[in-house]
N, C-alpha and C positions, 0 to 999 in steps of 0.2 A: 571298927577302927578304919578310918581313911589312910591310905598309903600314899604319902607324897611322891611324887614321880620329880626327880631332881638333876640337874646337870650341876656338876661342881667344877668350878673354875680349877684352873692350876695351881694358882696363886693360894687358894684354900688348901688344896690336897698337901702342897709342898710344905706350909706351915703346920698342917695338922700331923703330917707325917716326922716334921723334924723339930718340933718344939713342944715343951711340956704344958699341958694345960692350954687355957683358952677356950674361945668358941671352936675354931678350926678343929683343934684336938677332940673336942666334944663331939663334932660332926664325924669325924673318921671312927669314933668308939661306935656312933649310931649306925654307922655305916655298915661296920663290921658285925653289930646286933641286929641287921634287918630293919632297922625303925623307919626306912623310907627305901623306895624303888630307885635305885641310880640308873642314869641313861648316861650311856658314852658312845659316841661315833668312834668311827677307826681313826680319824685324824687328832680326837681329843687323846683316845689311848697312847698314840704315838707322842704326841707332845708330853703327857705326863712322863713317859720313860725318857724322852730327850731330856726333859729339864732336869729330872733327879739323876741321870747319867751326868749332865754337864757340872751340875751344881754341888753335888755330893763327891767326898772322897770314894775311891774304889771300896773299902772297906765298909762306908756307910751306905753306900747304893747295895753293896751284897747283902746286907742286914735288912735294908727295906725292899729288895726287890721281892721277896715271898708275899710280904703283905701286899704290896702293888698288884702282884699275881693274884691274890684272894681277892682284893677289893675289884678287880675287873672280871673275874669268875661270877661275882656276884653282881654284875651290872647287867642291863638290857643294853643290848647294842642296837643303836639306832642307825638305820639307813637314811643319808640325807637324799630324799626325794625332791626338795624344792629348797632355793636359795633364795635369801632377802636382801643380797647383798647389793650396795653397801649401805649398812645400817648402824656401823660404829666409827668413829672417827680413828681407831686403831685398826687397821686392816688384819692384825692378829688375833682380833676377837672376834671376827667375823664366823669360823666354825663353831663357837660356843653358842651364838644366836641361832645359826641353824641347827644345830643340834636341839637346843631347848625346844625351839619352835616346831620341830619335826617330831619331836618326842611328845610334845603338850606338857612340857615341863617346865617347874620355876629354877632358874638360874641361880645359884649360890656362889658370889664374889665379893671380895673386897673392894673390887674397883668399879664402884656404881657409876662413876661420870662418864665411862665410856660406852654404858649401855642405857644412857637416857634417851637418846634418839628412839633406840630400838623399843623402850617402854612405852612411849608417846605413840610413835608412827604403827607399829605393830601389835602393842598390847603385851608385849614381854612381860613376863612376872620375874623380878629380879629382886633378891633380897641379900642382905650381909650374913655371914654365918651366925651372928649374934641373933639377928632378928629369925633366923630360921630354927636354933635351938628353942627359942621362945615359942614358935609355932608348934614345935614337936612336943614341948612339954603341956602347953594349953591342950593338944590333942589327948595327950595320955591322961588328963583330969577325967 
């Protein structure tokens, strides 16, 4: 069985942890069940915590914090040895490209338009959560 190496964008993580059902939720379940190898850089881990802290109530954040901790413990921390900046029209997405490229991983995001340049110029592999869930199910067959 091939283990996919994956970098999960914060928008996917947030949706997967806060909404019932959908591809993002399935992706978080697959992460918790070890169906792929998640890769996270320090800046991405800090962004996960920052976004969840800012967007959730204190009670909801306290409920989700242990789950985030488990997800991060299950992740391979990726050291950023090389940066390909600028590769995105959104400077806030550059750390995702750096993480995916240094980890030799697929980026999973709902925001495909900001990664088109990196896909064409760097060969970044980026897919939506729905596409990734399909990839996982095809691998299981």
